[in-house]
N, C-alpha and C positions, 0 to 999 in steps of 0.2 A: 373122073375126079372131081370130088364135091367140091364147091367151094363156099366158105364159110363166112359170112361177112359179121362180122362184130357189131354190137348193139352200139347206140349213142353215149359218148361219155359223160359222165356227170361228173361237177365240182365237188371236192371234198368238204363237207361242212360240218360243223361240230355238231352234235347233238343237240338235241331238246333239253331244257333245263328238266332236271329230276330223273332222266334218263340214266338208266345205270351203265356203268362201260365194262364190255365185254372183257371177260379174263382169259389168257390163253392157257395152254395146258400147264406151265409152269406157275400159274398165278400172277403173270404179270398183264398190263394193260395191252391189248394186241392192237388198241388204236393206232394210226400210222400218226408219226411225229409233225408233218406237216399240217394236219388239221390243228393242233393247239400250239404251234409255232408262234403265232402271233400273240394268242391269250396269256402264254407264259410268261412273255417279255413285258407284260403289264400289269401283271399279278403281286400284289406288295408282300405277299408270303407265299412260298411255294414248301413242298412237301421235304420235311427233313431241315427248315430254314429257322432262323430266328428273327422275330420283329425288332425294327428298329427300336430304340429307346424315346418315345416322345419329346416334343422341344418344349420346356418350361412355358407357361404362359407369361407373355409380358404385362405385370400389371402399372397401376400410377407408381406403387411404392418402389417396384423394379427399376422403372426409369428414373426416377427421381434420384436412386442411389447411384446410378452411373455405370457405366459397364465396366469397370474394375471392382465395383464394390458387392460382394455378393449378400443377396439378402437369406438372413438366418432366420428361418422359420422353425426350428426346432422347439418343443415344447421346454426344455431346460435352460433357453435363452432370456437373461430377466430384462424385462420391459424397462424402457430408458425414462428414467426418473430425472425431477429437475433437482439440484441440491441445495439443502436446508441452508437456511442462513444461519450464521453462527450465534449462539446466545451470547448471554452476557459474560464478558472476562476482566472482572474486576482487579486482577493481578498484572493487568497490563496498564495500570496506572501508576505504577512504581518501575524503576529502573531496573535493568537487568544487565551484565556485562556486554552479551550476545546482540543485543537490542537496542541498547540505548548507552554505548560504553563511556561517551563524553560525561552524561548526568550520572551516570552509576560511576565513575572515577574522582569526577566532581565531587559528589556528593560523600565518598569516601573520605577524601582532604579536608572536606568541610567537618564531618564528623571526629577527626584527628585534631583539628586546631580545637574545635570547640572543647573536645575533653580534655585538652592542655590547658585552656585558660580556666576550666572548672577546677580544676588541680594546682596550677602554678600559682606563686606567689601574686597578689594583687598589683604589688611594686612594680614586681616585671612587666606584669601584663599593660599597667599603664606606658612603662616603657616601651614596650610594642605596639601598642596601639599609636601613641605618637609617634613613631619612627615610620610608619605605614600610613598614618593619617594624609589625605590628599589636599592638604590645604595650599594654601597659593606659594608659600615659601617651598617646600617639598616638590610642587609641581615645578618650579622654577629650576631648582636645584638639581634633582632627579625624578623626571616625569614618568617615565617607565618604571622603575623599581616599584615606587610609591603607587601606581596603579593597580600593578600584578598584587602588591603585597595588601594592599587594603581589600582588595577580592578572596583573602583567603578566612576573614573572618568574618561571623554572624553577629550582629548585635544581637543582643538575647539571648545568644544560646541557640541549640538545635530543636528547642521547643516553642521558638518565638513565630509569630506567623508569616514572618518571611521565609522561614526554613522550611516550613511547611508546604508553602506556595511554591517555593523553588523547585521542591522534589515533586510535585504534581505537575506544573507548568511547563518546565523545562522536560520532563518525561514526555508528556504530549506533542511539545514542540519538535524534540528529536526524531519521535517517530513519523512526525509527517515531512520533515524537510531534510532529515540526518543530522549526523554528531557535527559536521564540520561547521554547517550554516547556522545551528543553534547556535554552537559557539560562538561565531560571527555576531549573530543578534545580541547574545548576553553581555558581549566584549563592547560591544557599538555603543550601547545602551549605557553600559558602565562608565566609558572614556567620554561619552558624548555630555550625557547629563552631568558628569563633572565638571567638565570643562564649562559648560552653561551656568553652572553656579559660581564657579570660584572665578572666572575671569571678571563678573561684573563686581566682585568683593574687591577683586585686586584695583581696578580701575576707578572705584569708588574711595579706596584709601589713597591712591595717587593722586586722586581730585580733591583731598580734603574732607570728605563727606561721610569717612568711616574712621575711627581710630586704628593705630598700626598695628593694636593686638588683635585686629580681625584677621590679620595675616595668618595666622594661627590658630588654627581650628582642629577640634578632633574629630575627623570626619572617616569612617572606614566601614565596610561592611558590602553586602551584595544586592542591596535593597534596589538601585537603581536599573543593575540587570534584571532582576526580576519583574521589575516594573513595565520595563521595555518588551522581556519576552511575555509577560500577560495582554498588551496591548497587540503584539504579532500575533501572538496564537489566536486573538479573537476574531483574528481576518480569515482564519481557516476553518472557523467553526461555523456550524448552519446559524442562519438566523434566529432561528427560538433561544438559542444558546448564548448567542455572541453577543447580544443587547445586554440582556443581562448581566452576562461577565463585565462586559464594560461600566455598565451602572453599578455593581456593587464594588468595584474596583476603584472608580472613579470616585465614588462617593464616600469611601473610608479615606481615602486621601486627601478629599476635600476637609472632611473633619479633621484630620489631624493639622492642617494648615489654619483652620479658624482656631483650634487650639491654642494655637500661636507658641507654641515651646521650643521648636527649632524652627522657623521660618525658612532660613534658607535651604535645609534637608528636602522639606517639604514641597518647597517648589520644584528642587530635583526630582523627587518622585514624580510630579504633575508632566514635567518635560520628559522623563523617561517613559512615561506611558503613552504621550503623545508622538514620542519617535517610533514607539512599536504601531501605533496606528499608522503613520506615516510610511512604515516599511510594508503595508498591504502587499501592494502591486509586486514588490520582489519578491515575496515569501509566498505569494500565491503562483510564481510562476517556479520556484524551486519545489513547489509540494511534490512528492515521491506517490507513484501510484499506490491504491491503495493493496 
């Protein structure tokens, strides 16, 4: 019996790079699976598989956007532009029912009363003016009705300088601090400046420095409230506009005082302007966001 001794066993090793794989009779690879068992596990792509999608690169812009904000790099995405500043809007100088309801409603009332005054009998108008005059006698007997009634008339009509100033100043003031606060500024000036002028007259009559006829004066109109509103609005303007407004308004009032036609009323205008300037800390706290 012939004994056959097998040759030395050799370890299975993969073929060298570039060596073609031998095919079997049916066209399949005949290389044993253990030869490529370790190689197939480490290959990123195998026969018949699909390659995984590469992860997007993380750049500085993607890190700045945060993990929840996707980066839009499509060509159709518009570039971020800074909004342009609005141009001049002159219509904002006039009151509107939505933006400035107090000024709009008050201006409508003044327009009606001024139209009535221009069409009514002069004798009737003198009686109405006298009944709503804020003189000492009326302030003592019925202060609230005469203070409110005197603010319903415009001395000189709707074309007077105070009527135009009222429309522009009250509109600008209400846009900055609101309707209720603008009404408070106007009424405070109207009431305080009236008392500041009429109380000294009453005291002067009481101590004999003025005749008793000084207790009956024809004093009505919106000028005190307008002057106070001008002073208050100046505190909300930029310096290059604030000081010219004060200089022009103060110069006009001083010119009226030097004319000495109605010194008591003219002093009241200057007092009203000073009240508006004194209220700057308050109106600046009331300023609304732009």
